[in-house]
Structure formats: C-alpha cells, structure tokens
PDB file of the backbone (N, CA, C, O) and the ligand in Angstrom, with CONECT records:
HET     ZN  A 101       1
ATOM      1  N   MET A   1     -10.756  31.969  11.927  1.00  0.00           N
ATOM      2  CA  MET A   1     -10.515  31.049  10.791  1.00  0.00           C
ATOM      3  C   MET A   1     -10.098  31.825   9.558  1.00  0.00           C
ATOM      4  O   MET A   1     -10.862  32.632   9.028  1.00  0.00           O
ATOM      5  N   SER A   2      -8.932  31.584   9.127  1.00  0.00           N
ATOM      6  CA  SER A   2      -8.472  32.265   7.920  1.00  0.00           C
ATOM      7  C   SER A   2      -8.418  31.267   6.784  1.00  0.00           C
ATOM      8  O   SER A   2      -7.360  30.754   6.419  1.00  0.00           O
ATOM      9  N   GLN A   3      -9.567  31.014   6.250  1.00  0.00           N
ATOM     10  CA  GLN A   3      -9.613  30.032   5.187  1.00  0.00           C
ATOM     11  C   GLN A   3      -9.192  30.667   3.871  1.00  0.00           C
ATOM     12  O   GLN A   3      -9.613  31.769   3.518  1.00  0.00           O
ATOM     13  N   TYR A   4      -8.369  29.950   3.179  1.00  0.00           N
ATOM     14  CA  TYR A   4      -7.906  30.451   1.891  1.00  0.00           C
ATOM     15  C   TYR A   4      -9.045  30.404   0.890  1.00  0.00           C
ATOM     16  O   TYR A   4      -9.688  29.372   0.697  1.00  0.00           O
ATOM     17  N   ARG A   5      -9.276  31.529   0.268  1.00  0.00           N
ATOM     18  CA  ARG A   5     -10.315  31.565  -0.750  1.00  0.00           C
ATOM     19  C   ARG A   5      -9.895  32.557  -1.813  1.00  0.00           C
ATOM     20  O   ARG A   5      -9.656  33.731  -1.527  1.00  0.00           O
ATOM     21  N   SER A   6      -9.809  32.087  -3.011  1.00  0.00           N
ATOM     22  CA  SER A   6      -9.389  32.979  -4.061  1.00  0.00           C
ATOM     23  C   SER A   6      -9.970  32.494  -5.375  1.00  0.00           C
ATOM     24  O   SER A   6      -9.991  31.292  -5.640  1.00  0.00           O
ATOM     25  N   PRO A   7     -10.437  33.407  -6.192  1.00  0.00           N
ATOM     26  CA  PRO A   7     -11.021  32.982  -7.460  1.00  0.00           C
ATOM     27  C   PRO A   7      -9.955  32.443  -8.394  1.00  0.00           C
ATOM     28  O   PRO A   7      -8.826  32.935  -8.415  1.00  0.00           O
ATOM     29  N   GLY A   8     -10.304  31.472  -9.135  1.00  0.00           N
ATOM     30  CA  GLY A   8      -9.337  30.903 -10.058  1.00  0.00           C
ATOM     31  C   GLY A   8     -10.045  30.189 -11.191  1.00  0.00           C
ATOM     32  O   GLY A   8     -11.261  30.282 -11.357  1.00  0.00           O
ATOM     33  N   GLU A   9      -9.255  29.483 -11.955  1.00  0.00           N
ATOM     34  CA  GLU A   9      -9.805  28.786 -13.098  1.00  0.00           C
ATOM     35  C   GLU A   9      -9.308  27.353 -13.100  1.00  0.00           C
ATOM     36  O   GLU A   9      -8.137  27.076 -12.843  1.00  0.00           O
ATOM     37  N   CYS A  10     -10.214  26.471 -13.391  1.00  0.00           N
ATOM     38  CA  CYS A  10      -9.826  25.073 -13.455  1.00  0.00           C
ATOM     39  C   CYS A  10      -8.938  24.864 -14.681  1.00  0.00           C
ATOM     40  O   CYS A  10      -9.261  25.313 -15.780  1.00  0.00           O
ATOM     41  N   GLU A  11      -7.832  24.187 -14.477  1.00  0.00           N
ATOM     42  CA  GLU A  11      -6.893  23.974 -15.573  1.00  0.00           C
ATOM     43  C   GLU A  11      -7.418  22.994 -16.607  1.00  0.00           C
ATOM     44  O   GLU A  11      -6.908  22.930 -17.726  1.00  0.00           O
ATOM     45  N   VAL A  12      -8.407  22.255 -16.245  1.00  0.00           N
ATOM     46  CA  VAL A  12      -8.912  21.259 -17.176  1.00  0.00           C
ATOM     47  C   VAL A  12     -10.110  21.775 -17.947  1.00  0.00           C
ATOM     48  O   VAL A  12     -10.102  21.799 -19.177  1.00  0.00           O
ATOM     49  N   CYS A  13     -11.128  22.184 -17.235  1.00  0.00           N
ATOM     50  CA  CYS A  13     -12.348  22.582 -17.943  1.00  0.00           C
ATOM     51  C   CYS A  13     -12.514  24.094 -18.000  1.00  0.00           C
ATOM     52  O   CYS A  13     -13.466  24.594 -18.601  1.00  0.00           O
ATOM     53  N   HIS A  14     -11.597  24.821 -17.381  1.00  0.00           N
ATOM     54  CA  HIS A  14     -11.571  26.279 -17.422  1.00  0.00           C
ATOM     55  C   HIS A  14     -12.819  26.932 -16.876  1.00  0.00           C
ATOM     56  O   HIS A  14     -13.163  28.054 -17.247  1.00  0.00           O
ATOM     57  N   CYS A  15     -13.465  26.252 -16.029  1.00  0.00           N
ATOM     58  CA  CYS A  15     -14.580  26.906 -15.361  1.00  0.00           C
ATOM     59  C   CYS A  15     -14.002  27.715 -14.208  1.00  0.00           C
ATOM     60  O   CYS A  15     -12.887  27.459 -13.754  1.00  0.00           O
ATOM     61  N   SER A  16     -14.747  28.663 -13.753  1.00  0.00           N
ATOM     62  CA  SER A  16     -14.214  29.459 -12.647  1.00  0.00           C
ATOM     63  C   SER A  16     -14.475  28.719 -11.346  1.00  0.00           C
ATOM     64  O   SER A  16     -15.536  28.139 -11.116  1.00  0.00           O
ATOM     65  N   ILE A  17     -13.481  28.771 -10.536  1.00  0.00           N
ATOM     66  CA  ILE A  17     -13.586  28.078  -9.257  1.00  0.00           C
ATOM     67  C   ILE A  17     -13.168  29.006  -8.140  1.00  0.00           C
ATOM     68  O   ILE A  17     -12.484  30.006  -8.355  1.00  0.00           O
ATOM     69  N   ILE A  18     -13.582  28.661  -6.975  1.00  0.00           N
ATOM     70  CA  ILE A  18     -13.076  29.357  -5.798  1.00  0.00           C
ATOM     71  C   ILE A  18     -12.078  28.418  -5.163  1.00  0.00           C
ATOM     72  O   ILE A  18     -12.431  27.370  -4.621  1.00  0.00           O
ATOM     73  N   LYS A  19     -10.841  28.812  -5.241  1.00  0.00           N
ATOM     74  CA  LYS A  19      -9.803  27.964  -4.668  1.00  0.00           C
ATOM     75  C   LYS A  19      -9.905  27.996  -3.160  1.00  0.00           C
ATOM     76  O   LYS A  19     -10.087  29.046  -2.543  1.00  0.00           O
ATOM     77  N   THR A  20      -9.786  26.863  -2.612  1.00  0.00           N
ATOM     78  CA  THR A  20      -9.785  26.794  -1.153  1.00  0.00           C
ATOM     79  C   THR A  20      -8.398  26.467  -0.633  1.00  0.00           C
ATOM     80  O   THR A  20      -8.171  26.365   0.573  1.00  0.00           O
ATOM     81  N   ALA A  21      -7.486  26.308  -1.565  1.00  0.00           N
ATOM     82  CA  ALA A  21      -6.098  26.083  -1.196  1.00  0.00           C
ATOM     83  C   ALA A  21      -5.237  26.706  -2.286  1.00  0.00           C
ATOM     84  O   ALA A  21      -5.595  26.656  -3.462  1.00  0.00           O
ATOM     85  N   PRO A  22      -4.112  27.288  -1.905  1.00  0.00           N
ATOM     86  CA  PRO A  22      -3.272  27.977  -2.894  1.00  0.00           C
ATOM     87  C   PRO A  22      -2.847  27.082  -4.049  1.00  0.00           C
ATOM     88  O   PRO A  22      -2.663  27.550  -5.173  1.00  0.00           O
ATOM     89  N   GLN A  23      -2.696  25.820  -3.773  1.00  0.00           N
ATOM     90  CA  GLN A  23      -2.203  24.917  -4.812  1.00  0.00           C
ATOM     91  C   GLN A  23      -3.329  24.308  -5.637  1.00  0.00           C
ATOM     92  O   GLN A  23      -3.084  23.505  -6.538  1.00  0.00           O
ATOM     93  N   GLN A  24      -4.549  24.687  -5.329  1.00  0.00           N
ATOM     94  CA  GLN A  24      -5.670  24.104  -6.054  1.00  0.00           C
ATOM     95  C   GLN A  24      -5.670  24.550  -7.509  1.00  0.00           C
ATOM     96  O   GLN A  24      -5.541  25.736  -7.812  1.00  0.00           O
ATOM     97  N   ARG A  25      -5.812  23.597  -8.387  1.00  0.00           N
ATOM     98  CA  ARG A  25      -5.754  23.928  -9.800  1.00  0.00           C
ATOM     99  C   ARG A  25      -6.970  23.443 -10.572  1.00  0.00           C
ATOM    100  O   ARG A  25      -7.150  23.785 -11.740  1.00  0.00           O
ATOM    101  N   TYR A  26      -7.770  22.676  -9.939  1.00  0.00           N
ATOM    102  CA  TYR A  26      -8.909  22.116 -10.659  1.00  0.00           C
ATOM    103  C   TYR A  26     -10.192  22.319  -9.873  1.00  0.00           C
ATOM    104  O   TYR A  26     -10.177  22.496  -8.655  1.00  0.00           O
ATOM    105  N   CYS A  27     -11.300  22.289 -10.596  1.00  0.00           N
ATOM    106  CA  CYS A  27     -12.568  22.291  -9.910  1.00  0.00           C
ATOM    107  C   CYS A  27     -12.746  20.920  -9.267  1.00  0.00           C
ATOM    108  O   CYS A  27     -11.993  19.982  -9.529  1.00  0.00           O
ATOM    109  N   LYS A  28     -13.733  20.839  -8.446  1.00  0.00           N
ATOM    110  CA  LYS A  28     -13.906  19.600  -7.697  1.00  0.00           C
ATOM    111  C   LYS A  28     -14.015  18.379  -8.605  1.00  0.00           C
ATOM    112  O   LYS A  28     -13.407  17.337  -8.360  1.00  0.00           O
ATOM    113  N   LEU A  29     -14.789  18.541  -9.634  1.00  0.00           N
ATOM    114  CA  LEU A  29     -15.021  17.412 -10.524  1.00  0.00           C
ATOM    115  C   LEU A  29     -13.731  16.977 -11.217  1.00  0.00           C
ATOM    116  O   LEU A  29     -13.399  15.792 -11.259  1.00  0.00           O
ATOM    117  N   CYS A  30     -13.016  17.958 -11.756  1.00  0.00           N
ATOM    118  CA  CYS A  30     -11.780  17.636 -12.463  1.00  0.00           C
ATOM    119  C   CYS A  30     -10.729  17.124 -11.495  1.00  0.00           C
ATOM    120  O   CYS A  30      -9.915  16.268 -11.842  1.00  0.00           O
ATOM    121  N   ALA A  31     -10.749  17.643 -10.305  1.00  0.00           N
ATOM    122  CA  ALA A  31      -9.768  17.194  -9.317  1.00  0.00           C
ATOM    123  C   ALA A  31      -9.899  15.695  -9.112  1.00  0.00           C
ATOM    124  O   ALA A  31      -8.907  14.974  -9.001  1.00  0.00           O
ATOM    125  N   VAL A  32     -11.123  15.253  -9.065  1.00  0.00           N
ATOM    126  CA  VAL A  32     -11.359  13.820  -8.875  1.00  0.00           C
ATOM    127  C   VAL A  32     -10.819  13.052 -10.070  1.00  0.00           C
ATOM    128  O   VAL A  32     -10.148  12.029  -9.927  1.00  0.00           O
ATOM    129  N   LEU A  33     -11.127  13.570 -11.250  1.00  0.00           N
ATOM    130  CA  LEU A  33     -10.678  12.880 -12.462  1.00  0.00           C
ATOM    131  C   LEU A  33      -9.163  12.876 -12.574  1.00  0.00           C
ATOM    132  O   LEU A  33      -8.546  11.859 -12.893  1.00  0.00           O
ATOM    133  N   VAL A  34      -8.586  14.021 -12.308  1.00  0.00           N
ATOM    134  CA  VAL A  34      -7.129  14.129 -12.417  1.00  0.00           C
ATOM    135  C   VAL A  34      -6.454  13.212 -11.408  1.00  0.00           C
ATOM    136  O   VAL A  34      -5.477  12.525 -11.707  1.00  0.00           O
ATOM    137  N   LYS A  35      -6.999  13.227 -10.228  1.00  0.00           N
ATOM    138  CA  LYS A  35      -6.449  12.381  -9.189  1.00  0.00           C
ATOM    139  C   LYS A  35      -6.483  10.924  -9.630  1.00  0.00           C
ATOM    140  O   LYS A  35      -5.515  10.175  -9.500  1.00  0.00           O
ATOM    141  N   ARG A  36      -7.632  10.569 -10.152  1.00  0.00           N
ATOM    142  CA  ARG A  36      -7.789   9.182 -10.580  1.00  0.00           C
ATOM    143  C   ARG A  36      -6.793   8.849 -11.685  1.00  0.00           C
ATOM    144  O   ARG A  36      -6.177   7.783 -11.702  1.00  0.00           O
ATOM    145  N   ARG A  37      -6.660   9.792 -12.598  1.00  0.00           N
ATOM    146  CA  ARG A  37      -5.780   9.543 -13.738  1.00  0.00           C
ATOM    147  C   ARG A  37      -4.328   9.433 -13.294  1.00  0.00           C
ATOM    148  O   ARG A  37      -3.608   8.523 -13.705  1.00  0.00           O
ATOM    149  N   THR A  38      -3.909  10.366 -12.455  1.00  0.00           N
ATOM    150  CA  THR A  38      -2.509  10.324 -12.041  1.00  0.00           C
ATOM    151  C   THR A  38      -2.245   9.093 -11.194  1.00  0.00           C
ATOM    152  O   THR A  38      -1.159   8.514 -11.220  1.00  0.00           O
ATOM    153  N   ARG A  39      -3.246   8.720 -10.458  1.00  0.00           N
ATOM    154  CA  ARG A  39      -3.023   7.540  -9.642  1.00  0.00           C
ATOM    155  C   ARG A  39      -2.778   6.336 -10.542  1.00  0.00           C
ATOM    156  O   ARG A  39      -1.939   5.479 -10.262  1.00  0.00           O
ATOM    157  N   GLN A  40      -3.532   6.300 -11.625  1.00  0.00           N
ATOM    158  CA  GLN A  40      -3.350   5.191 -12.555  1.00  0.00           C
ATOM    159  C   GLN A  40      -1.993   5.272 -13.235  1.00  0.00           C
ATOM    160  O   GLN A  40      -1.310   4.267 -13.432  1.00  0.00           O
ATOM    161  N   ALA A  41      -1.620   6.514 -13.591  1.00  0.00           N
ATOM    162  CA  ALA A  41      -0.363   6.704 -14.296  1.00  0.00           C
ATOM    163  C   ALA A  41       0.824   6.291 -13.445  1.00  0.00           C
ATOM    164  O   ALA A  41       1.809   5.735 -13.932  1.00  0.00           O
ATOM    165  N   TYR A  42       0.699   6.578 -12.175  1.00  0.00           N
ATOM    166  CA  TYR A  42       1.845   6.298 -11.322  1.00  0.00           C
ATOM    167  C   TYR A  42       1.769   4.925 -10.669  1.00  0.00           C
ATOM    168  O   TYR A  42       2.639   4.504  -9.907  1.00  0.00           O
ATOM    169  N   LYS A  43       0.705   4.273 -11.006  1.00  0.00           N
ATOM    170  CA  LYS A  43       0.575   2.951 -10.400  1.00  0.00           C
ATOM    171  C   LYS A  43       1.765   2.100 -10.786  1.00  0.00           C
ATOM    172  O   LYS A  43       2.028   1.873 -11.967  1.00  0.00           O
ATOM    173  N   PRO A  44       2.451   1.651  -9.819  1.00  0.00           N
ATOM    174  CA  PRO A  44       3.611   0.838 -10.143  1.00  0.00           C
ATOM    175  C   PRO A  44       3.175  -0.475 -10.785  1.00  0.00           C
ATOM    176  O   PRO A  44       2.150  -1.061 -10.438  1.00  0.00           O
ATOM    177  N   ARG A  45       3.965  -0.892 -11.697  1.00  0.00           N
ATOM    178  CA  ARG A  45       3.668  -2.170 -12.350  1.00  0.00           C
ATOM    179  C   ARG A  45       3.496  -3.216 -11.264  1.00  0.00           C
ATOM    180  O   ARG A  45       4.285  -3.357 -10.330  1.00  0.00           O
ATOM    181  N   LYS A  46       2.438  -3.913 -11.455  1.00  0.00           N
ATOM    182  CA  LYS A  46       2.179  -4.885 -10.394  1.00  0.00           C
ATOM    183  C   LYS A  46       3.250  -5.950 -10.376  1.00  0.00           C
ATOM    184  O   LYS A  46       3.197  -6.978 -11.051  1.00  0.00           O
ATOM    185  N   LYS A  47       4.205  -5.629  -9.568  1.00  0.00           N
ATOM    186  CA  LYS A  47       5.211  -6.649  -9.364  1.00  0.00           C
ATOM    187  C   LYS A  47       4.580  -7.646  -8.434  1.00  0.00           C
ATOM    188  O   LYS A  47       4.078  -7.307  -7.362  1.00  0.00           O
ATOM    189  N   LYS A  48       4.614  -8.819  -8.849  1.00  0.00           N
ATOM    190  CA  LYS A  48       4.028  -9.782  -7.937  1.00  0.00           C
ATOM    191  C   LYS A  48       4.922  -9.888  -6.733  1.00  0.00           C
ATOM    192  O   LYS A  48       5.980 -10.518  -6.723  1.00  0.00           O
ATOM    193  N   GLN A  49       4.417  -9.223  -5.721  1.00  0.00           N
ATOM    194  CA  GLN A  49       5.220  -9.255  -4.523  1.00  0.00           C
ATOM    195  C   GLN A  49       4.965 -10.556  -3.809  1.00  0.00           C
ATOM    196  O   GLN A  49       4.128 -10.657  -2.912  1.00  0.00           O
ATOM    197  N   THR A  50       5.682 -11.504  -4.221  1.00  0.00           N
ATOM    198  CA  THR A  50       5.532 -12.776  -3.550  1.00  0.00           C
ATOM    199  C   THR A  50       6.186 -12.660  -2.198  1.00  0.00           C
ATOM    200  O   THR A  50       7.385 -12.421  -2.052  1.00  0.00           O
ATOM    201  N   ILE A  51       5.364 -12.837  -1.262  1.00  0.00           N
ATOM    202  CA  ILE A  51       5.929 -12.838   0.075  1.00  0.00           C
ATOM    203  C   ILE A  51       6.682 -14.139   0.180  1.00  0.00           C
ATOM    204  O   ILE A  51       6.149 -15.191   0.534  1.00  0.00           O
ATOM    205  N   THR A  52       7.913 -14.014  -0.136  1.00  0.00           N
ATOM    206  CA  THR A  52       8.708 -15.224  -0.206  1.00  0.00           C
ATOM    207  C   THR A  52       8.811 -15.866   1.148  1.00  0.00           C
ATOM    208  O   THR A  52       9.223 -15.265   2.140  1.00  0.00           O
ATOM    209  N   LYS A  53       8.429 -17.074   1.139  1.00  0.00           N
ATOM    210  CA  LYS A  53       8.645 -17.828   2.355  1.00  0.00           C
ATOM    211  C   LYS A  53      10.145 -17.923   2.499  1.00  0.00           C
ATOM    212  O   LYS A  53      10.843 -18.626   1.768  1.00  0.00           O
ATOM    213  N   GLN A  54      10.587 -17.191   3.460  1.00  0.00           N
ATOM    214  CA  GLN A  54      12.027 -17.177   3.631  1.00  0.00           C
ATOM    215  C   GLN A  54      12.540 -18.572   3.912  1.00  0.00           C
ATOM    216  O   GLN A  54      12.042 -19.322   4.751  1.00  0.00           O
ATOM    217  N   LYS A  55      13.539 -18.848   3.170  1.00  0.00           N
ATOM    218  CA  LYS A  55      14.200 -20.103   3.465  1.00  0.00           C
ATOM    219  C   LYS A  55      14.948 -19.901   4.760  1.00  0.00           C
ATOM    220  O   LYS A  55      15.930 -19.164   4.846  1.00  0.00           O
ATOM    221  N   LEU A  56      14.467 -20.552   5.708  1.00  0.00           N
ATOM    222  CA  LEU A  56      15.110 -20.411   7.003  1.00  0.00           C
ATOM    223  C   LEU A  56      16.340 -21.301   7.069  1.00  0.00           C
ATOM    224  O   LEU A  56      16.398 -22.409   6.535  1.00  0.00           O
ATOM    225  N   THR A  57      17.269 -20.761   7.729  1.00  0.00           N
ATOM    226  CA  THR A  57      18.402 -21.632   7.986  1.00  0.00           C
ATOM    227  C   THR A  57      17.998 -22.553   9.124  1.00  0.00           C
ATOM    228  O   THR A  57      17.057 -22.285   9.871  1.00  0.00           O
ATOM    229  N   MET A  58      18.701 -23.586   9.226  1.00  0.00           N
ATOM    230  CA  MET A  58      18.426 -24.546  10.290  1.00  0.00           C
ATOM    231  C   MET A  58      18.436 -23.859  11.651  1.00  0.00           C
ATOM    232  O   MET A  58      17.602 -24.119  12.519  1.00  0.00           O
ATOM    233  N   GLU A  59      19.386 -23.000  11.791  1.00  0.00           N
ATOM    234  CA  GLU A  59      19.536 -22.309  13.071  1.00  0.00           C
ATOM    235  C   GLU A  59      18.332 -21.428  13.367  1.00  0.00           C
ATOM    236  O   GLU A  59      17.783 -21.426  14.469  1.00  0.00           O
ATOM    237  N   GLN A  60      17.940 -20.673  12.328  1.00  0.00           N
ATOM    238  CA  GLN A  60      16.791 -19.789  12.487  1.00  0.00           C
ATOM    239  C   GLN A  60      15.542 -20.584  12.806  1.00  0.00           C
ATOM    240  O   GLN A  60      14.750 -20.231  13.679  1.00  0.00           O
ATOM    241  N   ALA A  61      15.398 -21.658  12.072  1.00  0.00           N
ATOM    242  CA  ALA A  61      14.232 -22.492  12.260  1.00  0.00           C
ATOM    243  C   ALA A  61      14.167 -23.020  13.682  1.00  0.00           C
ATOM    244  O   ALA A  61      13.101 -23.056  14.297  1.00  0.00           O
ATOM    245  N   MET A  62      15.292 -23.418  14.185  1.00  0.00           N
ATOM    246  CA  MET A  62      15.324 -23.943  15.544  1.00  0.00           C
ATOM    247  C   MET A  62      14.971 -22.858  16.549  1.00  0.00           C
ATOM    248  O   MET A  62      14.271 -23.086  17.535  1.00  0.00           O
ATOM    249  N   LEU A  63      15.483 -21.676  16.260  1.00  0.00           N
ATOM    250  CA  LEU A  63      15.177 -20.554  17.136  1.00  0.00           C
ATOM    251  C   LEU A  63      13.693 -20.249  17.136  1.00  0.00           C
ATOM    252  O   LEU A  63      13.064 -20.069  18.179  1.00  0.00           O
ATOM    253  N   GLU A  64      13.158 -20.199  15.925  1.00  0.00           N
ATOM    254  CA  GLU A  64      11.742 -19.911  15.776  1.00  0.00           C
ATOM    255  C   GLU A  64      10.899 -20.986  16.436  1.00  0.00           C
ATOM    256  O   GLU A  64       9.889 -20.713  17.083  1.00  0.00           O
ATOM    257  N   ALA A  65      11.343 -22.198  16.252  1.00  0.00           N
ATOM    258  CA  ALA A  65      10.633 -23.316  16.839  1.00  0.00           C
ATOM    259  C   ALA A  65      10.611 -23.181  18.355  1.00  0.00           C
ATOM    260  O   ALA A  65       9.590 -23.414  19.001  1.00  0.00           O
ATOM    261  N   ARG A  66      11.719 -22.813  18.891  1.00  0.00           N
ATOM    262  CA  ARG A  66      11.796 -22.671  20.338  1.00  0.00           C
ATOM    263  C   ARG A  66      10.852 -21.579  20.812  1.00  0.00           C
ATOM    264  O   ARG A  66      10.175 -21.706  21.832  1.00  0.00           O
ATOM    265  N   LYS A  67      10.833 -20.490  20.029  1.00  0.00           N
ATOM    266  CA  LYS A  67       9.954 -19.377  20.377  1.00  0.00           C
ATOM    267  C   LYS A  67       8.505 -19.826  20.405  1.00  0.00           C
ATOM    268  O   LYS A  67       7.720 -19.416  21.260  1.00  0.00           O
ATOM    269  N   ALA A  68       8.173 -20.679  19.447  1.00  0.00           N
ATOM    270  CA  ALA A  68       6.796 -21.141  19.334  1.00  0.00           C
ATOM    271  C   ALA A  68       6.537 -22.355  20.210  1.00  0.00           C
ATOM    272  O   ALA A  68       5.461 -22.951  20.164  1.00  0.00           O
ATOM    273  N   HIS A  69       7.508 -22.704  20.984  1.00  0.00           N
ATOM    274  CA  HIS A  69       7.414 -23.864  21.871  1.00  0.00           C
ATOM    275  C   HIS A  69       7.104 -25.132  21.095  1.00  0.00           C
ATOM    276  O   HIS A  69       6.282 -25.949  21.509  1.00  0.00           O
ATOM    277  N   LEU A  70       7.751 -25.273  20.008  1.00  0.00           N
ATOM    278  CA  LEU A  70       7.573 -26.468  19.203  1.00  0.00           C
ATOM    279  C   LEU A  70       8.923 -27.136  19.035  1.00  0.00           C
ATOM    280  O   LEU A  70       9.975 -26.523  19.218  1.00  0.00           O
ATOM    281  N   THR A  71       8.864 -28.368  18.693  1.00  0.00           N
ATOM    282  CA  THR A  71      10.122 -29.014  18.350  1.00  0.00           C
ATOM    283  C   THR A  71      10.467 -28.581  16.939  1.00  0.00           C
ATOM    284  O   THR A  71       9.614 -28.099  16.195  1.00  0.00           O
ATOM    285  N   TYR A  72      11.671 -28.752  16.599  1.00  0.00           N
ATOM    286  CA  TYR A  72      12.114 -28.352  15.271  1.00  0.00           C
ATOM    287  C   TYR A  72      11.282 -29.035  14.197  1.00  0.00           C
ATOM    288  O   TYR A  72      10.845 -28.401  13.236  1.00  0.00           O
ATOM    289  N   GLY A  73      11.078 -30.287  14.363  1.00  0.00           N
ATOM    290  CA  GLY A  73      10.312 -31.054  13.375  1.00  0.00           C
ATOM    291  C   GLY A  73       8.895 -30.549  13.223  1.00  0.00           C
ATOM    292  O   GLY A  73       8.379 -30.412  12.113  1.00  0.00           O
ATOM    293  N   LYS A  74       8.279 -30.276  14.348  1.00  0.00           N
ATOM    294  CA  LYS A  74       6.902 -29.789  14.311  1.00  0.00           C
ATOM    295  C   LYS A  74       6.839 -28.431  13.645  1.00  0.00           C
ATOM    296  O   LYS A  74       5.938 -28.132  12.861  1.00  0.00           O
ATOM    297  N   TYR A  75       7.807 -27.639  13.979  1.00  0.00           N
ATOM    298  CA  TYR A  75       7.835 -26.288  13.432  1.00  0.00           C
ATOM    299  C   TYR A  75       7.979 -26.325  11.918  1.00  0.00           C
ATOM    300  O   TYR A  75       7.258 -25.637  11.196  1.00  0.00           O
ATOM    301  N   ILE A  76       8.900 -27.119  11.458  1.00  0.00           N
ATOM    302  CA  ILE A  76       9.127 -27.229  10.023  1.00  0.00           C
ATOM    303  C   ILE A  76       7.874 -27.736   9.329  1.00  0.00           C
ATOM    304  O   ILE A  76       7.469 -27.236   8.280  1.00  0.00           O
ATOM    305  N   ALA A  77       7.281 -28.732   9.942  1.00  0.00           N
ATOM    306  CA  ALA A  77       6.061 -29.288   9.375  1.00  0.00           C
ATOM    307  C   ALA A  77       4.995 -28.204   9.270  1.00  0.00           C
ATOM    308  O   ALA A  77       4.244 -28.141   8.297  1.00  0.00           O
ATOM    309  N   LYS A  78       4.945 -27.374  10.267  1.00  0.00           N
ATOM    310  CA  LYS A  78       3.938 -26.325  10.308  1.00  0.00           C
ATOM    311  C   LYS A  78       4.155 -25.319   9.183  1.00  0.00           C
ATOM    312  O   LYS A  78       3.211 -24.954   8.481  1.00  0.00           O
ATOM    313  N   ILE A  79       5.373 -24.881   9.015  1.00  0.00           N
ATOM    314  CA  ILE A  79       5.603 -23.869   7.992  1.00  0.00           C
ATOM    315  C   ILE A  79       5.669 -24.465   6.604  1.00  0.00           C
ATOM    316  O   ILE A  79       5.472 -23.761   5.614  1.00  0.00           O
ATOM    317  N   GLU A  80       5.935 -25.705   6.523  1.00  0.00           N
ATOM    318  CA  GLU A  80       6.038 -26.325   5.197  1.00  0.00           C
ATOM    319  C   GLU A  80       4.685 -26.669   4.619  1.00  0.00           C
ATOM    320  O   GLU A  80       4.571 -26.914   3.418  1.00  0.00           O
ATOM    321  N   GLY A  81       3.687 -26.692   5.427  1.00  0.00           N
ATOM    322  CA  GLY A  81       2.398 -26.987   4.822  1.00  0.00           C
ATOM    323  C   GLY A  81       1.393 -27.628   5.755  1.00  0.00           C
ATOM    324  O   GLY A  81       0.459 -28.307   5.328  1.00  0.00           O
ATOM    325  N   GLY A  82       1.600 -27.404   6.996  1.00  0.00           N
ATOM    326  CA  GLY A  82       0.558 -27.746   7.926  1.00  0.00           C
ATOM    327  C   GLY A  82       0.316 -29.216   8.173  1.00  0.00           C
ATOM    328  O   GLY A  82      -0.787 -29.615   8.549  1.00  0.00           O
ATOM    329  N   VAL A  83       1.307 -29.998   7.972  1.00  0.00           N
ATOM    330  CA  VAL A  83       1.134 -31.383   8.396  1.00  0.00           C
ATOM    331  C   VAL A  83       1.248 -31.372   9.909  1.00  0.00           C
ATOM    332  O   VAL A  83       2.244 -30.928  10.479  1.00  0.00           O
ATOM    333  N   ARG A  84       0.241 -31.853  10.515  1.00  0.00           N
ATOM    334  CA  ARG A  84       0.256 -31.747  11.965  1.00  0.00           C
ATOM    335  C   ARG A  84       0.608 -33.067  12.618  1.00  0.00           C
ATOM    336  O   ARG A  84       0.142 -34.141  12.238  1.00  0.00           O
ATOM    337  N   PHE A  85       1.430 -32.931  13.587  1.00  0.00           N
ATOM    338  CA  PHE A  85       1.833 -34.123  14.323  1.00  0.00           C
ATOM    339  C   PHE A  85       1.180 -34.192  15.677  1.00  0.00           C
ATOM    340  O   PHE A  85       1.402 -35.120  16.454  1.00  0.00           O
ATOM    341  N   GLU A  86       0.374 -33.194  15.941  1.00  0.00           N
ATOM    342  CA  GLU A  86      -0.170 -33.146  17.296  1.00  0.00           C
ATOM    343  C   GLU A  86      -1.381 -34.032  17.469  1.00  0.00           C
ATOM    344  O   GLU A  86      -1.949 -34.096  18.559  1.00  0.00           O
TER     345      GLU A  86
HETATM  346 ZN    ZN A 101     -12.769  21.524 -14.030  1.00  0.00          ZN2+
END
C-alpha cells in the first residue's frame, strides 16, 4: 500500500495537516465547509424543471395506447387526468 502522505497546511485555517491526497488543500473540517460552500455556490438556479407532459401527437398517442393495450380514448383519458372508463 503506497498511501500518499505528506505534511501540509490547510488553506483555510492554516493548521498543519497530513495530506492523504496530493490535491488535498484543507483539513478535514474545512474540507467539509468548503465543499458545502462550493456546492451552494455552484448550485444551479432552481429552474423549475417541469416535466412537461409532452403534448403527444395523435399518432404518438395511438401508438402509446396500443402499447398499453388501451383504446385511444382510454389512453388519453388516462394521461389527461385519470378519468377511468373501465
Ligand atoms: Zn482547516
């Protein structure tokens, strides 16, 4: 096992740390904080990802209906809001 170990300094609190990875720059505590902070910073604006109910074309709907072994009418009713004809 050749574990990377090298003395270093935390970039945030400047305490001495033993790096366990060459790219390590923070002590454990700061790493958590930095991670949290960057995650927040890069958090994409909450675009409301509306899973758009795709407007199906008639053809698509019929195909889908067939796949689901439903009639076109039943299928549409199902995706439009669950009015059941069964
Ligand atoms: Zn630190």
